mmCIF file of the N, C-alpha and C atoms, coordinates in Angstrom:
data_MODEL
# 
_entry.id   MODEL 
# 
loop_
_atom_site.group_PDB 
_atom_site.id 
_atom_site.type_symbol 
_atom_site.label_atom_id 
_atom_site.label_alt_id 
_atom_site.label_comp_id 
_atom_site.label_asym_id 
_atom_site.label_entity_id 
_atom_site.label_seq_id 
_atom_site.pdbx_PDB_ins_code 
_atom_site.Cartn_x 
_atom_site.Cartn_y 
_atom_site.Cartn_z 
_atom_site.occupancy 
_atom_site.B_iso_or_equiv 
_atom_site.pdbx_formal_charge 
_atom_site.auth_seq_id 
_atom_site.auth_comp_id 
_atom_site.auth_asym_id 
_atom_site.auth_atom_id 
_atom_site.pdbx_PDB_model_num 
ATOM 1   N N  . MET A 1 1  ? 1.311  -1.130 -0.330  1.00 0.00 ? 1  MET A N  1 
ATOM 2   C CA . MET A 1 1  ? -0.227 -0.600 0.233   1.00 0.00 ? 1  MET A CA 1 
ATOM 3   C C  . MET A 1 1  ? 1.060  0.833  -0.600  1.00 0.00 ? 1  MET A C  1 
ATOM 4   N N  . THR A 1 2  ? 2.077  1.182  0.488   1.00 0.00 ? 2  THR A N  1 
ATOM 5   C CA . THR A 1 2  ? 2.987  1.842  0.636   1.00 0.00 ? 2  THR A CA 1 
ATOM 6   C C  . THR A 1 2  ? 3.161  2.618  -0.431  1.00 0.00 ? 2  THR A C  1 
ATOM 7   N N  . LYS A 1 3  ? 3.705  1.550  -1.772  1.00 0.00 ? 3  LYS A N  1 
ATOM 8   C CA . LYS A 1 3  ? 5.054  1.671  -2.583  1.00 0.00 ? 3  LYS A CA 1 
ATOM 9   C C  . LYS A 1 3  ? 3.206  2.672  -3.173  1.00 0.00 ? 3  LYS A C  1 
ATOM 10  N N  . PHE A 1 4  ? 2.480  2.371  -3.569  1.00 0.00 ? 4  PHE A N  1 
ATOM 11  C CA . PHE A 1 4  ? 0.997  2.733  -4.197  1.00 0.00 ? 4  PHE A CA 1 
ATOM 12  C C  . PHE A 1 4  ? 1.073  4.419  -3.913  1.00 0.00 ? 4  PHE A C  1 
ATOM 13  N N  . ILE A 1 5  ? 1.087  4.557  -2.602  1.00 0.00 ? 5  ILE A N  1 
ATOM 14  C CA . ILE A 1 5  ? 0.845  6.254  -1.943  1.00 0.00 ? 5  ILE A CA 1 
ATOM 15  C C  . ILE A 1 5  ? 2.115  6.865  -2.621  1.00 0.00 ? 5  ILE A C  1 
ATOM 16  N N  . ASP A 1 6  ? 3.470  6.406  -2.725  1.00 0.00 ? 6  ASP A N  1 
ATOM 17  C CA . ASP A 1 6  ? 4.429  6.907  -3.209  1.00 0.00 ? 6  ASP A CA 1 
ATOM 18  C C  . ASP A 1 6  ? 3.615  6.772  -4.255  1.00 0.00 ? 6  ASP A C  1 
ATOM 19  N N  . ASP A 1 7  ? 4.478  6.034  -5.001  1.00 0.00 ? 7  ASP A N  1 
ATOM 20  C CA . ASP A 1 7  ? 3.879  6.528  -6.595  1.00 0.00 ? 7  ASP A CA 1 
ATOM 21  C C  . ASP A 1 7  ? 2.990  6.713  -7.289  1.00 0.00 ? 7  ASP A C  1 
ATOM 22  N N  . PHE A 1 8  ? 2.143  7.434  -6.933  1.00 0.00 ? 8  PHE A N  1 
ATOM 23  C CA . PHE A 1 8  ? 0.848  8.376  -6.500  1.00 0.00 ? 8  PHE A CA 1 
ATOM 24  C C  . PHE A 1 8  ? 1.335  9.652  -6.965  1.00 0.00 ? 8  PHE A C  1 
ATOM 25  N N  . ALA A 1 9  ? 2.350  9.729  -5.521  1.00 0.00 ? 9  ALA A N  1 
ATOM 26  C CA . ALA A 1 9  ? 2.727  11.228 -4.883  1.00 0.00 ? 9  ALA A CA 1 
ATOM 27  C C  . ALA A 1 9  ? 2.957  11.322 -6.244  1.00 0.00 ? 9  ALA A C  1 
ATOM 28  N N  . GLY A 1 10 ? 4.302  10.165 -6.778  1.00 0.00 ? 10 GLY A N  1 
ATOM 29  C CA . GLY A 1 10 ? 5.337  10.405 -7.246  1.00 0.00 ? 10 GLY A CA 1 
ATOM 30  C C  . GLY A 1 10 ? 4.302  11.366 -8.373  1.00 0.00 ? 10 GLY A C  1 
ATOM 31  N N  . ALA A 1 11 ? 3.020  10.446 -8.653  1.00 0.00 ? 11 ALA A N  1 
ATOM 32  C CA . ALA A 1 11 ? 3.056  10.445 -10.273 1.00 0.00 ? 11 ALA A CA 1 
ATOM 33  C C  . ALA A 1 11 ? 2.589  11.821 -10.429 1.00 0.00 ? 11 ALA A C  1 
ATOM 34  N N  . ILE A 1 12 ? 2.266  12.030 -9.926  1.00 0.00 ? 12 ILE A N  1 
ATOM 35  C CA . ILE A 1 12 ? 0.926  14.459 -8.700  1.00 0.00 ? 12 ILE A CA 1 
ATOM 36  C C  . ILE A 1 12 ? 2.104  15.210 -9.118  1.00 0.00 ? 12 ILE A C  1 
ATOM 37  N N  . PHE A 1 13 ? 3.558  14.663 -8.363  1.00 0.00 ? 13 PHE A N  1 
ATOM 38  C CA . PHE A 1 13 ? 4.586  15.765 -8.468  1.00 0.00 ? 13 PHE A CA 1 
ATOM 39  C C  . PHE A 1 13 ? 4.740  15.410 -9.303  1.00 0.00 ? 13 PHE A C  1 
ATOM 40  N N  . ASP A 1 14 ? 5.132  14.538 -11.050 1.00 0.00 ? 14 ASP A N  1 
ATOM 41  C CA . ASP A 1 14 ? 5.649  14.988 -11.873 1.00 0.00 ? 14 ASP A CA 1 
ATOM 42  C C  . ASP A 1 14 ? 4.241  15.728 -12.518 1.00 0.00 ? 14 ASP A C  1 
ATOM 43  N N  . ILE A 1 15 ? 3.720  15.602 -13.075 1.00 0.00 ? 15 ILE A N  1 
ATOM 44  C CA . ILE A 1 15 ? 2.516  16.989 -13.519 1.00 0.00 ? 15 ILE A CA 1 
ATOM 45  C C  . ILE A 1 15 ? 2.539  17.982 -13.599 1.00 0.00 ? 15 ILE A C  1 
ATOM 46  N N  . PHE A 1 16 ? 2.138  17.739 -11.811 1.00 0.00 ? 16 PHE A N  1 
ATOM 47  C CA . PHE A 1 16 ? 3.148  19.247 -11.390 1.00 0.00 ? 16 PHE A CA 1 
ATOM 48  C C  . PHE A 1 16 ? 4.300  19.947 -11.472 1.00 0.00 ? 16 PHE A C  1 
ATOM 49  N N  . LYS A 1 17 ? 4.763  19.154 -11.584 1.00 0.00 ? 17 LYS A N  1 
ATOM 50  C CA . LYS A 1 17 ? 6.556  19.966 -12.797 1.00 0.00 ? 17 LYS A CA 1 
ATOM 51  C C  . LYS A 1 17 ? 6.290  20.064 -13.850 1.00 0.00 ? 17 LYS A C  1 
ATOM 52  N N  . PHE A 1 18 ? 5.473  19.316 -13.947 1.00 0.00 ? 18 PHE A N  1 
ATOM 53  C CA . PHE A 1 18 ? 5.695  19.697 -16.223 1.00 0.00 ? 18 PHE A CA 1 
ATOM 54  C C  . PHE A 1 18 ? 4.599  20.274 -16.308 1.00 0.00 ? 18 PHE A C  1 
ATOM 55  N N  . VAL A 1 19 ? 3.919  21.091 -15.820 1.00 0.00 ? 19 VAL A N  1 
ATOM 56  C CA . VAL A 1 19 ? 2.571  21.944 -16.145 1.00 0.00 ? 19 VAL A CA 1 
ATOM 57  C C  . VAL A 1 19 ? 3.274  23.696 -15.574 1.00 0.00 ? 19 VAL A C  1 
ATOM 58  N N  . LEU A 1 20 ? 3.894  23.237 -14.342 1.00 0.00 ? 20 LEU A N  1 
ATOM 59  C CA . LEU A 1 20 ? 4.579  23.955 -13.931 1.00 0.00 ? 20 LEU A CA 1 
ATOM 60  C C  . LEU A 1 20 ? 5.808  24.547 -14.816 1.00 0.00 ? 20 LEU A C  1 
ATOM 61  N N  . LYS A 1 21 ? 6.350  23.878 -15.387 1.00 0.00 ? 21 LYS A N  1 
ATOM 62  C CA . LYS A 1 21 ? 7.908  24.422 -16.077 1.00 0.00 ? 21 LYS A CA 1 
ATOM 63  C C  . LYS A 1 21 ? 6.931  24.073 -17.169 1.00 0.00 ? 21 LYS A C  1 
ATOM 64  N N  . SER A 1 22 ? 6.270  23.977 -18.306 1.00 0.00 ? 22 SER A N  1 
ATOM 65  C CA . SER A 1 22 ? 5.674  24.417 -19.517 1.00 0.00 ? 22 SER A CA 1 
ATOM 66  C C  . SER A 1 22 ? 5.353  25.905 -19.730 1.00 0.00 ? 22 SER A C  1 
ATOM 67  N N  . LEU A 1 23 ? 4.347  26.486 -18.285 1.00 0.00 ? 23 LEU A N  1 
ATOM 68  C CA . LEU A 1 23 ? 3.811  27.662 -17.893 1.00 0.00 ? 23 LEU A CA 1 
ATOM 69  C C  . LEU A 1 23 ? 4.733  28.700 -18.069 1.00 0.00 ? 23 LEU A C  1 
ATOM 70  N N  . SER A 1 24 ? 5.874  28.740 -17.314 1.00 0.00 ? 24 SER A N  1 
ATOM 71  C CA . SER A 1 24 ? 7.452  29.199 -16.971 1.00 0.00 ? 24 SER A CA 1 
ATOM 72  C C  . SER A 1 24 ? 8.142  29.325 -18.132 1.00 0.00 ? 24 SER A C  1 
ATOM 73  N N  . TYR A 1 25 ? 7.571  28.335 -19.468 1.00 0.00 ? 25 TYR A N  1 
ATOM 74  C CA . TYR A 1 25 ? 7.828  28.688 -20.720 1.00 0.00 ? 25 TYR A CA 1 
ATOM 75  C C  . TYR A 1 25 ? 7.242  29.273 -21.510 1.00 0.00 ? 25 TYR A C  1 
ATOM 76  N N  . PHE A 1 26 ? 6.155  29.348 -20.564 1.00 0.00 ? 26 PHE A N  1 
ATOM 77  C CA . PHE A 1 26 ? 5.112  29.722 -22.606 1.00 0.00 ? 26 PHE A CA 1 
ATOM 78  C C  . PHE A 1 26 ? 5.078  31.318 -21.876 1.00 0.00 ? 26 PHE A C  1 
ATOM 79  N N  . ILE A 1 27 ? 5.119  32.200 -20.526 1.00 0.00 ? 27 ILE A N  1 
ATOM 80  C CA . ILE A 1 27 ? 5.728  32.998 -20.036 1.00 0.00 ? 27 ILE A CA 1 
ATOM 81  C C  . ILE A 1 27 ? 6.910  34.122 -19.940 1.00 0.00 ? 27 ILE A C  1 
ATOM 82  N N  . ALA A 1 28 ? 7.750  33.104 -20.359 1.00 0.00 ? 28 ALA A N  1 
ATOM 83  C CA . ALA A 1 28 ? 9.447  33.709 -21.165 1.00 0.00 ? 28 ALA A CA 1 
ATOM 84  C C  . ALA A 1 28 ? 8.540  33.813 -21.837 1.00 0.00 ? 28 ALA A C  1 
ATOM 85  N N  . GLY A 1 29 ? 9.118  32.399 -22.843 1.00 0.00 ? 29 GLY A N  1 
ATOM 86  C CA . GLY A 1 29 ? 8.423  33.524 -24.122 1.00 0.00 ? 29 GLY A CA 1 
ATOM 87  C C  . GLY A 1 29 ? 7.172  34.680 -24.767 1.00 0.00 ? 29 GLY A C  1 
ATOM 88  N N  . MET A 1 30 ? 6.594  34.660 -24.303 1.00 0.00 ? 30 MET A N  1 
ATOM 89  C CA . MET A 1 30 ? 5.102  35.959 -24.188 1.00 0.00 ? 30 MET A CA 1 
ATOM 90  C C  . MET A 1 30 ? 6.558  37.294 -23.452 1.00 0.00 ? 30 MET A C  1 
ATOM 91  N N  . LEU A 1 31 ? 6.959  37.361 -22.905 1.00 0.00 ? 31 LEU A N  1 
ATOM 92  C CA . LEU A 1 31 ? 7.624  37.474 -22.349 1.00 0.00 ? 31 LEU A CA 1 
ATOM 93  C C  . LEU A 1 31 ? 9.242  38.733 -23.336 1.00 0.00 ? 31 LEU A C  1 
ATOM 94  N N  . ILE A 1 32 ? 9.484  37.434 -23.289 1.00 0.00 ? 32 ILE A N  1 
ATOM 95  C CA . ILE A 1 32 ? 11.309 37.806 -24.874 1.00 0.00 ? 32 ILE A CA 1 
ATOM 96  C C  . ILE A 1 32 ? 10.274 38.511 -26.497 1.00 0.00 ? 32 ILE A C  1 
ATOM 97  N N  . VAL A 1 33 ? 9.362  37.992 -27.207 1.00 0.00 ? 33 VAL A N  1 
ATOM 98  C CA . VAL A 1 33 ? 8.701  37.759 -27.610 1.00 0.00 ? 33 VAL A CA 1 
ATOM 99  C C  . VAL A 1 33 ? 7.739  39.868 -27.491 1.00 0.00 ? 33 VAL A C  1 
ATOM 100 N N  . GLY A 1 34 ? 6.692  39.729 -26.522 1.00 0.00 ? 34 GLY A N  1 
ATOM 101 C CA . GLY A 1 34 ? 5.405  40.707 -26.928 1.00 0.00 ? 34 GLY A CA 1 
ATOM 102 C C  . GLY A 1 34 ? 6.794  42.415 -25.624 1.00 0.00 ? 34 GLY A C  1 
ATOM 103 N N  . VAL A 1 35 ? 7.335  42.194 -24.774 1.00 0.00 ? 35 VAL A N  1 
ATOM 104 C CA . VAL A 1 35 ? 8.061  43.245 -24.531 1.00 0.00 ? 35 VAL A CA 1 
ATOM 105 C C  . VAL A 1 35 ? 9.168  44.698 -25.965 1.00 0.00 ? 35 VAL A C  1 
ATOM 106 N N  . PRO A 1 36 ? 9.648  43.151 -26.850 1.00 0.00 ? 36 PRO A N  1 
ATOM 107 C CA . PRO A 1 36 ? 10.159 43.993 -27.691 1.00 0.00 ? 36 PRO A CA 1 
ATOM 108 C C  . PRO A 1 36 ? 9.550  44.445 -29.024 1.00 0.00 ? 36 PRO A C  1 
ATOM 109 N N  . LEU A 1 37 ? 7.937  44.351 -28.906 1.00 0.00 ? 37 LEU A N  1 
ATOM 110 C CA . LEU A 1 37 ? 7.135  44.562 -29.868 1.00 0.00 ? 37 LEU A CA 1 
ATOM 111 C C  . LEU A 1 37 ? 5.681  45.559 -29.192 1.00 0.00 ? 37 LEU A C  1 
ATOM 112 N N  . TYR A 1 38 ? 6.376  45.354 -28.252 1.00 0.00 ? 38 TYR A N  1 
ATOM 113 C CA . TYR A 1 38 ? 5.456  47.048 -27.647 1.00 0.00 ? 38 TYR A CA 1 
ATOM 114 C C  . TYR A 1 38 ? 6.037  48.034 -27.298 1.00 0.00 ? 38 TYR A C  1 
ATOM 115 N N  . LEU A 1 39 ? 7.679  47.829 -27.004 1.00 0.00 ? 39 LEU A N  1 
ATOM 116 C CA . LEU A 1 39 ? 8.859  49.031 -27.720 1.00 0.00 ? 39 LEU A CA 1 
ATOM 117 C C  . LEU A 1 39 ? 8.630  49.167 -28.775 1.00 0.00 ? 39 LEU A C  1 
ATOM 118 N N  . ILE A 1 40 ? 8.479  48.392 -29.529 1.00 0.00 ? 40 ILE A N  1 
ATOM 119 C CA . ILE A 1 40 ? 8.150  49.034 -31.211 1.00 0.00 ? 40 ILE A CA 1 
ATOM 120 C C  . ILE A 1 40 ? 6.859  49.707 -31.560 1.00 0.00 ? 40 ILE A C  1 
ATOM 121 N N  . VAL A 1 41 ? 6.073  49.750 -31.117 1.00 0.00 ? 41 VAL A N  1 
ATOM 122 C CA . VAL A 1 41 ? 4.641  50.243 -30.835 1.00 0.00 ? 41 VAL A CA 1 
ATOM 123 C C  . VAL A 1 41 ? 5.527  51.168 -30.508 1.00 0.00 ? 41 VAL A C  1 
ATOM 124 N N  . LEU A 1 42 ? 5.456  51.571 -28.768 1.00 0.00 ? 42 LEU A N  1 
ATOM 125 C CA . LEU A 1 42 ? 5.752  53.009 -28.778 1.00 0.00 ? 42 LEU A CA 1 
ATOM 126 C C  . LEU A 1 42 ? 5.940  53.598 -29.962 1.00 0.00 ? 42 LEU A C  1 
ATOM 127 N N  . VAL A 1 43 ? 7.701  53.273 -29.811 1.00 0.00 ? 43 VAL A N  1 
ATOM 128 C CA . VAL A 1 43 ? 8.686  53.818 -30.509 1.00 0.00 ? 43 VAL A CA 1 
ATOM 129 C C  . VAL A 1 43 ? 7.914  54.975 -32.137 1.00 0.00 ? 43 VAL A C  1 
ATOM 130 N N  . ILE A 1 44 ? 6.884  53.637 -33.021 1.00 0.00 ? 44 ILE A N  1 
ATOM 131 C CA . ILE A 1 44 ? 6.820  54.537 -33.860 1.00 0.00 ? 44 ILE A CA 1 
ATOM 132 C C  . ILE A 1 44 ? 5.344  55.025 -33.425 1.00 0.00 ? 44 ILE A C  1 
ATOM 133 N N  . ASN A 1 45 ? 4.735  55.394 -32.932 1.00 0.00 ? 45 ASN A N  1 
ATOM 134 C CA . ASN A 1 45 ? 3.124  56.429 -32.261 1.00 0.00 ? 45 ASN A CA 1 
ATOM 135 C C  . ASN A 1 45 ? 4.435  57.153 -31.904 1.00 0.00 ? 45 ASN A C  1 
ATOM 136 N N  . PHE A 1 46 ? 5.472  57.399 -31.418 1.00 0.00 ? 46 PHE A N  1 
ATOM 137 C CA . PHE A 1 46 ? 6.277  58.452 -30.492 1.00 0.00 ? 46 PHE A CA 1 
ATOM 138 C C  . PHE A 1 46 ? 6.594  59.630 -32.781 1.00 0.00 ? 46 PHE A C  1 
ATOM 139 N N  . LEU A 1 47 ? 6.820  58.584 -33.339 1.00 0.00 ? 47 LEU A N  1 
ATOM 140 C CA . LEU A 1 47 ? 7.660  59.245 -34.316 1.00 0.00 ? 47 LEU A CA 1 
ATOM 141 C C  . LEU A 1 47 ? 6.043  60.015 -35.054 1.00 0.00 ? 47 LEU A C  1 
ATOM 142 N N  . LYS A 1 48 ? 4.622  59.445 -35.037 1.00 0.00 ? 48 LYS A N  1 
ATOM 143 C CA . LYS A 1 48 ? 4.009  59.334 -35.793 1.00 0.00 ? 48 LYS A CA 1 
ATOM 144 C C  . LYS A 1 48 ? 3.722  61.387 -35.320 1.00 0.00 ? 48 LYS A C  1 
# 
């Protein structure tokens, strides 16, 4: 029974680790792409 609980807890930990890692990569990608685009738009609007 303890082996089942240990395996179950390990599986839940792996799922949460995967979700957290995926979200952090997604947010980092949004920042890497979004911030320069936002700055470019600010510069273009300032020059108009």
